[in-house]
TORLOSE-807992 format. One line per field, with one value per atom (N, C-alpha, C): residue in three letters; chain; atom name; x, y, z. Coordinates in Angstrom, 3 decimals, always signed. Layout:
# residues N
residuo <- ALA  ...
cadena <- A  ...
atomo <- CA  ...
xx <- X  ...
yy <- Y  ...
zz <- Z  ...
END
This chain:
# residues 110
residuo <- MET  MET  MET  SER  SER  SER  GLY  GLY  GLY  TRP  TRP  TRP  LYS  LYS  LYS  ASP  ASP  ASP  ALA  ALA  ALA  LEU  LEU  LEU  ASP  ASP  ASP  ASN  ASN  ASN  THR  THR  THR  LEU  LEU  LEU  PRO  PRO  PRO  PRO  PRO  PRO  LEU  LEU  LEU  VAL  VAL  VAL  VAL  VAL  VAL  GLY  GLY  GLY  CYS  CYS  CYS  THR  THR  THR  ASN  ASN  ASN  CYS  CYS  CYS  GLY  GLY  GLY  GLY  GLY  GLY  MET  MET  MET  ASN  ASN  ASN  THR  THR  THR  HIS  HIS  HIS  GLN  GLN  GLN  ARG  ARG  ARG  ARG  ARG  ARG  VAL  VAL  VAL  ILE  ILE  ILE  VAL  VAL  VAL  HIS  HIS  HIS  PHE  PHE  PHE  ARG  ARG  ARG  ASP  ASP  ASP  HIS  HIS  HIS  GLU  GLU  GLU  ASP  ASP  ASP  GLY  GLY  GLY  ALA  ALA  ALA  GLY  GLY  GLY  ARG  ARG  ARG  ALA  ALA  ALA  VAL  VAL  VAL  THR  THR  THR  VAL  VAL  VAL  VAL  VAL  VAL  ASP  ASP  ASP  GLY  GLY  GLY  ASN  ASN  ASN  PRO  PRO  PRO  LEU  LEU  LEU  VAL  VAL  VAL  GLU  GLU  GLU  VAL  VAL  VAL  ARG  ARG  ARG  ARG  ARG  ARG  LEU  LEU  LEU  ALA  ALA  ALA  SER  SER  SER  ASP  ASP  ASP  SER  SER  SER  ALA  ALA  ALA  GLU  GLU  GLU  PHE  PHE  PHE  GLU  GLU  GLU  GLY  GLY  GLY  ARG  ARG  ARG  ARG  ARG  ARG  ASP  ASP  ASP  ASP  ASP  ASP  VAL  VAL  VAL  ILE  ILE  ILE  VAL  VAL  VAL  GLU  GLU  GLU  LEU  LEU  LEU  GLU  GLU  GLU  CYS  CYS  CYS  GLU  GLU  GLU  SER  SER  SER  CYS  CYS  CYS  GLN  GLN  GLN  ALA  ALA  ALA  THR  THR  THR  THR  THR  THR  ALA  ALA  ALA  ILE  ILE  ILE  ARG  ARG  ARG  ILE  ILE  ILE  MET  MET  MET  GLN  GLN  GLN  HIS  HIS  HIS  LYS  LYS  LYS  GLY  GLY  GLY  GLU  GLU  GLU  THR  THR  THR  GLN  GLN  GLN  PHE  PHE  PHE  SER  SER  SER  TYR  TYR  TYR  LEU  LEU  LEU  LYS  LYS  LYS  ASN  ASN  ASN  GLU  GLU  GLU  GLY  GLY  GLY  ALA  ALA  ALA  ALA  ALA  ALA
cadena <- A  A  A  A  A  A  A  A  A  A  A  A  A  A  A  A  A  A  A  A  A  A  A  A  A  A  A  A  A  A  A  A  A  A  A  A  A  A  A  A  A  A  A  A  A  A  A  A  A  A  A  A  A  A  A  A  A  A  A  A  A  A  A  A  A  A  A  A  A  A  A  A  A  A  A  A  A  A  A  A  A  A  A  A  A  A  A  A  A  A  A  A  A  A  A  A  A  A  A  A  A  A  A  A  A  A  A  A  A  A  A  A  A  A  A  A  A  A  A  A  A  A  A  A  A  A  A  A  A  A  A  A  A  A  A  A  A  A  A  A  A  A  A  A  A  A  A  A  A  A  A  A  A  A  A  A  A  A  A  A  A  A  A  A  A  A  A  A  A  A  A  A  A  A  A  A  A  A  A  A  A  A  A  A  A  A  A  A  A  A  A  A  A  A  A  A  A  A  A  A  A  A  A  A  A  A  A  A  A  A  A  A  A  A  A  A  A  A  A  A  A  A  A  A  A  A  A  A  A  A  A  A  A  A  A  A  A  A  A  A  A  A  A  A  A  A  A  A  A  A  A  A  A  A  A  A  A  A  A  A  A  A  A  A  A  A  A  A  A  A  A  A  A  A  A  A  A  A  A  A  A  A  A  A  A  A  A  A  A  A  A  A  A  A  A  A  A  A  A  A  A  A  A  A  A  A  A  A  A  A  A  A  A  A  A  A  A  A  A  A  A  A  A  A  A  A  A  A  A  A
atomo <- N  CA  C  N  CA  C  N  CA  C  N  CA  C  N  CA  C  N  CA  C  N  CA  C  N  CA  C  N  CA  C  N  CA  C  N  CA  C  N  CA  C  N  CA  C  N  CA  C  N  CA  C  N  CA  C  N  CA  C  N  CA  C  N  CA  C  N  CA  C  N  CA  C  N  CA  C  N  CA  C  N  CA  C  N  CA  C  N  CA  C  N  CA  C  N  CA  C  N  CA  C  N  CA  C  N  CA  C  N  CA  C  N  CA  C  N  CA  C  N  CA  C  N  CA  C  N  CA  C  N  CA  C  N  CA  C  N  CA  C  N  CA  C  N  CA  C  N  CA  C  N  CA  C  N  CA  C  N  CA  C  N  CA  C  N  CA  C  N  CA  C  N  CA  C  N  CA  C  N  CA  C  N  CA  C  N  CA  C  N  CA  C  N  CA  C  N  CA  C  N  CA  C  N  CA  C  N  CA  C  N  CA  C  N  CA  C  N  CA  C  N  CA  C  N  CA  C  N  CA  C  N  CA  C  N  CA  C  N  CA  C  N  CA  C  N  CA  C  N  CA  C  N  CA  C  N  CA  C  N  CA  C  N  CA  C  N  CA  C  N  CA  C  N  CA  C  N  CA  C  N  CA  C  N  CA  C  N  CA  C  N  CA  C  N  CA  C  N  CA  C  N  CA  C  N  CA  C  N  CA  C  N  CA  C  N  CA  C  N  CA  C  N  CA  C  N  CA  C  N  CA  C  N  CA  C  N  CA  C  N  CA  C  N  CA  C  N  CA  C  N  CA  C  N  CA  C  N  CA  C  N  CA  C  N  CA  C  N  CA  C  N  CA  C  N  CA  C  N  CA  C  N  CA  C
xx <- +0.839  +0.000  +0.880  +0.509  +1.328  +1.151  +0.038  -0.200  -0.851  -1.065  -1.677  -3.176  -3.682  -5.114  -5.589  -6.888  -7.458  -7.163  -6.385  -5.950  -7.016  -7.982  -8.969  -10.245  -10.249  -11.430  -12.712  -12.595  -13.739  -14.406  -13.673  -14.243  -14.276  -13.436  -13.460  -13.718  -14.485  -14.711  -13.425  -13.262  -12.074  -12.099  -10.931  -10.819  -11.076  -12.012  -12.321  -11.691  -10.831  -10.136  -10.989  -11.388  -12.243  -11.459  -12.129  -11.554  -11.496  -10.336  -10.201  -10.798  -11.139  -11.721  -13.242  -13.923  -15.389  -16.009  -15.184  -15.703  -16.206  -16.094  -16.521  -15.753  -16.408  -15.793  -15.349  -15.459  -15.041  -13.767  -12.650  -11.353  -10.640  -9.731  -8.979  -7.482  -6.726  -5.279  -4.691  -3.899  -3.289  -1.774  -1.161  +0.300  +0.699  +1.739  +2.293  +3.777  +4.214  +5.624  +6.127  +7.217  +7.822  +9.203  +9.449  +10.765  +11.475  +12.614  +13.438  +14.712  +15.077  +16.377  +17.324  +18.598  +19.593  +19.769  +19.612  +19.635  +18.985  +18.689  +18.018  +18.755  +18.013  +18.527  +19.494  +19.654  +20.605  +20.006  +20.858  +20.404  +19.494  +18.870  +17.985  +17.474  +16.291  +15.696  +14.213  +13.704  +12.262  +11.837  +10.841  +10.294  +8.867  +8.559  +7.243  +6.589  +5.335  +4.520  +3.282  +2.995  +1.853  +0.835  -0.436  -1.532  -1.483  -1.551  -1.591  -0.228  +0.838  +2.188  +2.964  +3.454  +4.158  +5.569  +6.061  +7.411  +7.400  +8.431  +8.616  +9.796  +9.630  +10.710  +11.440  +12.771  +13.592  +14.607  +14.634  +15.574  +16.366  +17.620  +18.479  +18.248  +18.134  +17.891  +18.995  +19.443  +20.415  +19.725  +20.495  +19.922  +19.104  +19.435  +18.714  +17.645  +17.267  +16.243  +14.921  +14.277  +12.981  +11.898  +12.150  +11.158  +11.035  +12.105  +12.037  +11.319  +10.176  +9.429  +9.953  +10.257  +10.719  +12.134  +12.517  +13.876  +14.001  +12.848  +12.847  +11.974  +11.565  +10.812  +9.370  +8.753  +7.328  +6.738  +5.424  +4.663  +3.605  +3.522  +2.498  +1.627  +0.327  -0.622  -1.467  -1.376  -2.182  -3.465  -4.587  -5.897  -6.644  -7.418  -8.263  -9.710  -10.394  -11.791  -12.684  -13.595  -14.538  -15.548  -15.846  -16.859  -16.319  -15.177  -14.696  -13.341  -12.762  -11.486  -10.293  -10.473  -9.349  -8.416  -7.167  -6.186  -6.059  -6.153  -5.955  -4.795  -4.039  -2.953  -2.944  -2.493  -2.293  -0.837  -0.325  +1.048  +1.035  +1.810  +2.077  +3.574  +3.942  +5.365  +5.690  +6.952  +7.418  +8.002  +7.653  +8.204  +8.303  +9.505  +9.761  +9.080  +9.185  +8.644  +7.178  +6.490  +5.081  +4.927  +3.888  +3.516  +2.342  +2.542  +1.537  +0.875  -0.393  -1.207  -1.712  -1.538  -2.014  -2.448  -3.333  -3.722  -2.724  -2.478  -1.553  -2.293  -1.811  -2.349  -1.629  -2.360  -1.748  -1.349  -0.045  +0.451  +0.949  +0.413  +0.730  +1.940  +2.696  +3.861  +3.383  +3.986  +3.603  +4.774
yy <- -1.182  +0.000  +1.240  +2.220  +3.425  +4.379  +4.328  +5.228  +6.544  +6.792  +8.040  +8.032  +9.151  +9.326  +10.562  +10.685  +11.842  +13.100  +14.014  +15.206  +16.282  +16.244  +17.319  +17.004  +15.899  +15.513  +15.610  +15.254  +15.238  +16.598  +17.711  +19.034  +19.347  +18.694  +18.826  +17.450  +17.389  +16.070  +15.565  +14.256  +13.719  +14.077  +14.204  +14.454  +13.141  +13.141  +11.953  +12.144  +11.209  +11.294  +10.631  +11.409  +10.900  +10.493  +9.802  +9.359  +10.539  +10.772  +11.871  +11.507  +10.248  +9.818  +9.981  +9.434  +9.452  +10.250  +10.693  +11.436  +10.555  +9.243  +8.325  +8.564  +8.321  +8.598  +7.336  +6.175  +4.930  +4.431  +4.654  +4.253  +3.351  +2.546  +1.601  +1.801  +1.858  +2.013  +0.746  +0.901  -0.249  -0.257  +0.934  +0.989  +2.300  +2.235  +3.422  +3.474  +4.635  +4.833  +6.015  +5.815  +6.880  +7.157  +8.409  +8.824  +9.582  +9.080  +9.724  +10.226  +11.463  +11.974  +11.981  +11.701  +11.729  +13.145  +14.126  +15.548  +16.287  +17.560  +18.314  +18.178  +17.819  +17.617  +16.436  +15.648  +14.544  +13.240  +12.231  +10.879  +10.393  +9.257  +8.760  +7.374  +7.063  +5.751  +5.887  +4.864  +4.728  +3.442  +3.541  +2.385  +2.196  +0.991  +0.712  -0.442  -0.240  -1.278  -1.451  -2.700  -2.999  -3.800  -3.425  -4.107  -5.606  -6.410  -7.858  -8.503  -7.723  -8.263  -8.071  -9.158  -9.031  -8.447  -8.312  -7.802  -6.288  -5.640  -4.210  -4.043  -3.234  -2.989  -1.709  -1.783  -0.605  -0.462  +0.710  +0.966  +2.221  +2.233  +3.413  +4.280  +5.594  +6.518  +7.572  +7.873  +8.952  +10.295  +11.311  +12.622  +13.193  +12.817  +13.336  +12.373  +11.397  +10.436  +11.149  +10.732  +11.303  +10.989  +10.018  +9.683  +10.767  +11.555  +12.648  +13.820  +14.183  +15.307  +16.629  +16.638  +17.870  +17.723  +18.644  +18.670  +17.864  +17.447  +16.710  +15.466  +14.934  +13.684  +13.860  +12.734  +12.742  +11.357  +11.318  +10.073  +10.082  +8.986  +8.839  +7.643  +7.860  +6.788  +6.583  +5.388  +5.051  +4.370  +4.798  +4.305  +3.784  +2.734  +2.199  +2.553  +3.070  +3.456  +2.218  +2.169  +1.056  +1.092  +2.271  +2.404  +2.108  +2.716  +2.583  +1.865  +1.469  +0.755  +1.575  +2.867  +3.723  +3.916  +4.219  +4.501  +6.005  +6.439  +7.824  +7.822  +8.892  +8.968  +10.340  +10.359  +11.609  +11.674  +12.872  +13.074  +14.043  +13.710  +14.616  +14.884  +16.163  +16.482  +17.796  +17.936  +19.176  +20.033  +21.329  +22.267  +23.636  +24.130  +25.460  +25.622  +24.615  +24.684  +24.334  +24.180  +23.812  +22.315  +21.739  +20.372  +20.470  +19.989  +20.128  +18.781  +18.846  +17.689  +17.922  +16.953  +17.139  +15.812  +15.922  +14.770  +14.625  +13.403  +13.134  +12.491  +12.724  +12.074  +10.759  +9.762  +8.497  +8.617  +8.663  +8.820  +7.487  +6.394  +5.077  +4.408  +5.093  +4.482  +3.640  +2.483  +1.613  +1.423
zz <- +0.000  +0.000  +0.000  -0.778  -0.909  +0.263  +0.944  +2.057  +1.659  +0.374  -0.083  +0.175  +0.617  +0.862  +0.113  -0.102  -0.777  +0.023  -0.535  +0.188  +0.272  -0.611  -0.669  +0.101  +0.821  +1.607  +0.790  -0.497  -1.402  -1.585  -1.339  -1.583  -3.069  -3.849  -5.303  -5.896  -6.973  -7.579  -8.224  -8.320  -8.987  -10.467  -11.053  -12.482  -13.208  -14.143  -14.927  -16.300  -16.687  -17.961  -19.031  -20.008  -21.066  -22.299  -23.193  -24.455  -25.422  -26.020  -26.983  -28.342  -28.536  -29.811  -29.825  -28.798  -28.817  -27.668  -26.722  -25.579  -24.456  -24.613  -23.562  -22.263  -21.147  -19.849  -19.104  -19.743  -19.111  -19.779  -19.134  -19.674  -18.680  -19.192  -18.352  -18.583  -17.507  -17.621  -18.221  -19.275  -19.943  -19.852  -19.865  -19.791  -19.132  -18.299  -17.654  -17.988  -18.468  -18.803  -17.983  -17.263  -16.477  -17.042  -17.390  -17.881  -16.763  -16.342  -15.321  -15.981  -15.751  -16.198  -15.000  -15.273  -14.203  -13.670  -14.545  -14.202  -15.369  -15.208  -16.262  -17.592  -18.634  -19.989  -20.114  -19.064  -19.096  -19.598  -19.669  -19.996  -18.870  -19.069  -18.028  -18.324  -17.769  -17.898  -18.227  -18.889  -19.111  -18.423  -17.571  -16.869  -17.362  -17.869  -18.438  -17.694  -17.324  -16.690  -17.566  -17.959  -18.819  -18.021  -18.144  -17.454  -17.739  -16.702  -16.847  -17.020  -17.132  -17.311  -16.010  -15.401  -14.125  -14.265  -15.498  -15.708  -15.916  -15.406  -15.607  -16.551  -17.574  -18.530  -18.136  -18.032  -17.737  -18.857  -19.480  -20.573  -20.278  -20.659  -20.545  -21.777  -21.589  -22.695  -22.758  -23.963  -24.162  -23.915  -23.626  -23.318  -24.475  -25.712  -26.872  -27.395  -26.588  -26.996  -27.302  -28.379  -28.757  -27.725  -26.847  -25.820  -24.757  -24.559  -23.594  -24.248  -23.697  -24.239  -23.691  -22.439  -21.806  -21.280  -20.445  -19.907  -18.621  -18.069  -16.806  -16.924  -15.785  -15.725  -16.200  -16.616  -16.910  -16.687  -16.630  -16.490  -17.582  -18.336  -19.371  -18.995  -18.967  -18.681  -19.929  -20.512  -21.683  -21.211  -21.793  -21.393  -22.605  -22.405  -23.469  -23.174  -24.170  -24.019  -24.029  -23.078  -22.995  -24.144  -24.650  -25.699  -27.091  -27.454  -28.834  -28.944  -27.831  -27.762  -28.268  -28.493  -28.893  -27.693  -27.989  -26.942  -26.771  -25.532  -25.130  -24.152  -24.102  -23.128  -22.470  -21.235  -20.510  -20.072  -19.967  -19.495  -18.318  -17.324  -16.211  -16.263  -16.388  -16.507  -15.813  -15.463  -14.882  -15.993  -15.971  -16.946  -16.285  -16.170  -15.590  -14.232  -13.385  -12.041  -11.927  -13.037  -13.011  -13.236  -12.658  -12.989  -13.940  -15.171  -16.219  -16.516  -16.853  -17.206  -18.627  -19.527  -20.889  -21.506  -22.495  -23.303  -24.438  -24.883  -25.968  -27.133  -28.345  -29.537  -29.756  -30.249  -30.633  -32.091  -32.333  -33.695  -34.263  -33.725  -34.248  -33.639  -32.791  -32.152  -30.983  -30.838  -29.710  -28.790
END
């Protein structure tokens, strides 16, 4: 158990991540990718966990790897829509001191 509890005491509703293809609100986490940099703009690692797979994949990445979107760490969560089976992804990343949340397009890369 991680020990994390709801910090807002339910004063705000949870954010529901919808499908960018059909707008459906029932999605399932299928893959999580975490990119760690050793230092800002440096080389790092990608850690991937896939739903239903007990193995975790860890890969070393060069500082100029196309997998690094920003200058620091990020987390990508891929979700499958229950309605249309399309894949949607969200990214949480640090940029200039801010923690940003964004939707990503699936451009066919797996």
